[in-house]
C-alpha positions in Angstrom: -0.2 -0.6 -0.3 3.2 2.4 1.3 5.1 1.7 -2.5 1.2 2.4 -4.2 1.3 6.2 -2.7 4.8 6.9 -3.3 4.3 6.0 -6.8 1.1 7.2 -7.3 2.9 10.9 -5.9 5.8 10.6 -7.9 3.1 10.5 -11.0 1.8 13.6 -9.8 4.5 15.0 -9.2 5.6 14.4 -13.3 2.4 15.2 -14.3 2.0 18.8 -12.4 5.8 19.8 -13.6 4.8 19.0 -17.5 1.5 20.9 -16.2 3.6 24.2 -15.6 4.5 23.9 -19.5 1.5 23.2 -20.7 2.1 19.4 -21.4 0.3 17.8 -19.1 -2.3 15.3 -20.5 -5.2 16.1 -17.8 -4.8 19.9 -16.4 -8.0 19.8 -14.7 -7.1 16.3 -12.4 -3.1 17.9 -12.0 -3.5 21.6 -11.0 -3.6 21.1 -7.8 0.0 19.3 -8.6 1.6 22.1 -10.3 0.8 24.5 -7.9 2.7 22.7 -5.0 5.2 21.1 -7.4 8.4 21.2 -5.6 6.4 20.9 -1.9 5.0 17.6 -3.9 8.2 16.2 -5.4 10.6 17.1 -2.2 8.7 16.7 0.4 6.1 14.2 -0.2 7.6 12.0 -2.2 11.0 11.9 -1.2 10.2 13.0 2.1 8.2 9.7 2.3 10.9 7.9 0.5 13.6 8.9 2.6 11.4 8.4 5.5 10.6 5.0 4.8 14.3 4.2 4.6 14.7 5.3 8.0 12.2 4.0 9.4 13.3 0.2 7.9 16.6 1.2 9.7 15.4 2.8 12.8 12.2 1.3 14.1 11.5 4.0 16.4 7.9 5.4 16.9 9.1 8.5 15.3 10.4 6.6 12.8 7.7 5.0 11.3 5.5 8.2 12.0 7.4 10.4 9.5 6.7 9.0 6.4 3.3 8.8 6.7 2.7 11.9 7.6 4.6 13.1 4.7 2.6 10.2 2.4 -0.6 11.7 3.5 0.5 15.2 3.3 1.6 14.3 -0.5 -1.4 12.9 -1.0 -3.3 16.1 0.2 -1.5 18.2 -1.8 -2.6 16.5 -5.6 -6.9 16.6 -3.8 -5.8 20.3 -3.7 -5.6 21.1 -0.3 -2.4 22.4 0.4 -3.1 24.5 4.4 -3.7 20.8 5.5 -1.3 19.7 3.5 1.5 22.3 5.0 1.0 20.6 8.1 1.1 17.2 7.5 4.6 17.8 6.1 5.5 20.1 8.6 4.5 17.1 11.2 6.4 15.1 9.4 9.7 16.7 9.6 9.0 17.3 13.3 9.0 13.7 13.7 11.9 12.9 11.5 13.9 15.6 13.9 13.1 13.6 16.4 14.0 10.4 15.3 17.0 11.5 14.2 17.8 13.1 17.7 16.9 9.2 19.0 19.6 7.9 16.9 22.1 10.3 18.1 21.3 8.9 21.8 22.3 5.4 20.3 25.0 6.2 17.9 27.5 9.6 18.0 28.6 9.2 14.5 30.0 12.6 11.8 27.1 10.9 9.7 24.7 11.3 11.8 25.5 14.7 12.9 24.8 15.3 9.0 22.0 13.8 8.4 20.4 15.4 11.7 21.2 18.9 10.1 19.3 17.6 7.1 16.1 16.7 8.7 16.4 20.4 10.3 16.7 22.6 7.0 13.6 20.3 6.1 11.6 21.4 8.8 12.9 24.6 8.5 11.8 25.0 5.0 8.1 23.1 6.3 7.9 25.8 8.9 8.9 28.7 6.6 6.0 27.4 4.3 3.5 26.9 7.0 3.7 30.6 8.2 3.9 32.1 5.1 0.3 30.4 4.2 0.4 27.4 1.7 0.8 27.3 -1.3 1.6 30.6 -2.9 4.1 31.3 0.1 7.0 29.1 -1.7 10.3 31.1 -1.8 13.5 30.3 -3.4 14.6 30.4 0.6 12.4 28.1 1.7 13.4 26.2 -1.9 17.1 25.9 -0.5 16.0 25.1 3.1 14.3 22.4 1.1 17.4 21.5 -1.2 19.5 21.9 1.7 17.3 18.4 3.5 18.2 16.1 0.0 22.2 17.7 -0.4 23.1 17.3 3.1 20.9 13.6 3.8 23.2 12.4 0.6 26.2 13.4 1.3 25.8 12.2 4.9 24.6 8.6 3.5 27.6 9.1 1.0 29.6 9.5 3.9 28.7 6.7 6.1 29.0 4.6 2.6 32.5 5.4 2.6 34.1 4.9 5.9 36.2 2.9 5.9 37.7 4.6 2.5 41.3 6.6 3.3 41.6 10.3 2.7 43.5 13.1 3.7 43.5 14.4 7.7 41.7 17.5 6.2 39.2 16.2 4.2 36.5 15.8 7.4 36.9 18.6 8.8 36.0 20.5 5.6 32.8 18.7 5.0 31.7 19.8 8.5 32.7 23.2 7.9 31.1 23.4 4.4 27.9 21.7 5.6 28.1 23.9 8.6 27.8 27.3 6.6 25.2 25.6 4.2 23.1 25.4 6.8 23.9 28.8 7.8 23.0 29.8 4.5 19.4 27.9 4.5 19.2 30.5 8.2 19.8 33.6 6.3 17.5 32.8 2.9 14.5 32.0 5.3 15.6 35.3 7.5 16.0 37.6 5.1 13.1 39.4 4.1 11.7 37.8 0.7 14.0 35.0 1.3 16.6 34.1 -1.1 15.8 35.6 -3.9 17.6 38.5 -6.3 20.3 40.3 -5.8 19.9 38.1 -1.8 23.6 37.6 -0.3 22.4 34.0 1.2 21.6 33.3 -2.7 25.3 33.5 -3.8 26.4 32.1 -0.3 24.1 29.0 -1.2 25.2 28.2 -4.6 29.2 28.7 -3.8 28.8 26.0 -1.2 26.4 24.1 -3.0 29.9 23.9 -5.9 32.2 23.7 -3.2 30.2 20.0 -1.3 30.2 18.8 -5.0 34.0 19.0 -5.7 34.2 17.5 -1.8 32.2 14.0 -3.3 33.5 14.1 -6.2 37.0 13.8 -5.2 36.5 12.4 -1.7 34.2 9.6 -3.0 34.8 6.3 -3.5 33.4 6.6 -7.2 36.6 7.1 -8.0 38.6 3.8 -7.3 34.7 2.0 -8.1 34.5 3.8 -11.5 37.3 1.3 -12.7 35.4 -1.7 -12.0 32.9 -3.8 -13.6 28.6 -4.5 -13.1 27.1 -2.5 -10.3 30.3 -0.7 -9.0 30.6 1.1 -12.3 27.2 1.5 -13.2 27.2 3.7 -9.4 30.4 5.4 -9.8 29.2 7.0 -13.5 25.4 8.2 -11.7 27.3 9.4 -9.0 30.1 11.3 -10.5 27.5 12.3 -13.0 25.0 13.6 -9.8 28.1 15.6 -8.5 28.0 17.1 -11.9 24.9 18.4 -11.7 25.4 19.7 -8.1 28.1 21.8 -9.3 26.1 23.0 -12.4 23.3 24.1 -9.4 25.0 25.6 -7.2 27.0 27.8 -9.7 23.6 29.1 -11.5 21.7 29.7 -7.5 24.9 31.8 -7.0 23.9 33.2 -10.6 20.5 33.9 -9.6 21.8 36.7 -7.1 23.7 38.8 -10.0 20.8 38.7 -12.2 21.1 35.8 -13.6 18.0 33.7 -15.5 18.8 30.7 -14.9 16.4 29.7 -11.9 15.0 26.3 -14.0 18.3 24.9 -14.0 19.6 25.7 -10.3 16.4 23.8 -9.5 16.5 21.2 -12.1 20.2 20.5 -12.1 19.8 19.9 -8.3 16.3 18.1 -8.3 16.8 16.1 -11.5 20.0 15.9 -12.2 21.7 15.4 -8.7 19.4 14.1 -7.0 17.4 11.7 -9.3 20.8 10.0 -10.5 21.4 9.6 -6.6 17.9 7.9 -6.5 19.0 5.7 -10.4 22.6 4.7 -8.5 21.7 3.7 -5.1 18.1 1.9 -6.3 20.0 -1.9 -6.9 21.2 -1.6 -3.4 18.8 0.1 -1.2 15.8 -1.8 -2.6 17.0 -4.9 -1.6 17.5 -3.8 2.0 14.2 -1.5 2.6 11.7 -2.9 0.6 13.0 -6.8 0.0 12.5 -6.6 -3.6 15.9 -8.2 -5.2 17.0 -7.1 -8.6 18.9 -8.8 -11.2 21.5 -5.6 -11.8 22.3 -5.1 -15.7 23.8 -2.9 -18.5 20.0 -2.0 -19.2 20.0 0.5 -16.0 22.4 2.7 -18.3 19.7 3.5 -20.5 17.0 5.4 -18.1 20.5 7.0 -16.5 21.5 8.1 -20.0 17.9 9.7 -20.7 17.7 11.3 -17.7 21.0 13.0 -17.9 20.4 14.1 -22.3 17.2 15.2 -21.3 18.2 17.4 -18.7 20.7 18.9 -21.5 18.0 18.9 -23.6 15.5 20.8 -21.9 18.7 23.4 -20.0 20.2 24.1 -23.7 18.0 23.5 -26.9 14.1 22.7 -25.8 12.5 23.0 -23.0 9.3 21.2 -23.7 10.8 18.6 -25.5 12.9 17.7 -22.7 10.3 18.1 -19.6 8.5 15.1 -21.8 11.8 12.6 -22.0 12.6 14.0 -17.9 9.2 12.4 -17.3 10.0 9.4 -19.8 13.4 8.4 -17.8 11.5 8.4 -15.1 9.3 5.9 -16.9 11.6 4.4 -18.3 13.5 3.6 -14.7 10.8 2.2 -13.0 10.3 -0.5 -15.9 13.6 -1.0 -16.0 13.4 -1.9 -11.7 10.0 -3.9 -12.7 12.0 -6.1 -14.9 14.9 -6.6 -12.7 13.0 -7.9 -10.1 11.3 -10.1 -12.5 14.5 -12.0 -14.1 16.1 -11.6 -10.6 12.5 -14.0 -9.5 12.6 -16.0 -12.6 16.5 -17.0 -12.6 15.9 -17.5 -8.4 13.2 -19.4 -7.8 
């Protein structure tokens, strides 16, 4: 049931994005999703996905409640009830913060601190959105908080997955300094009148820190080693490096907005599609078996949706925005079909 609800949120999120470009096939049905596209994709869909993953790992009441509230919030957004949905998403992020505070009591580790700060950024963004009277209250300061939630969550998980990798002794202090500065930039954007829009220093700082964090991840991640290995390790490395490249592009575009450049679409979707979804595609063959018990038979077919995602994003930003948006959606559909096919192949081979 939860998987079906998560899939439904993704469908409406994609259709809502397409409607913003006038491409949705059922505009009356997806109009509410178009109005709250960012909240639906980040808070509803990804909040549920990340929350479910954390609930499986933590098994605490607050960890179990968070994805349920995020799912309910997302479904309420689809129904066009944005203010109740904002309250549900705020409650989801509150439970998420509590879950990570409890996790810190169990395990004192650097990546736990970063995960907690990521949860806090989600809560800050949701609080600001609720106080501004959703749905029309989303500004770039709130978006920066929501994106910081995703970026820091992914960065923390990569840090934890590569904790045994030998690094220069200055690497971890530098990473923590970048994380702390990114959270400070989020706070600055939220408390600056009008948010991180126009010529706001917070936008310049936030973009520069995203670029710096992308460079840190690209140079310190195990992907630089596994790129030379065959099979799944190489696929993950390709997806990771492509994602880090888009995070750097997103950082530059975000900082450029503070200088008046019309690069908002590039900033939002280089991060949201190029970075975040590339990370989803990279980790799905590992996370799905662990979280959902869905075993996948990995094969070269996984490269097809990955290539379509990044190629369509380039098309969207540089050549033909509407066509690129359609192909962005097609990449997600192709990835879902690839995962389904890999699951069926594994079952056929092993059952």
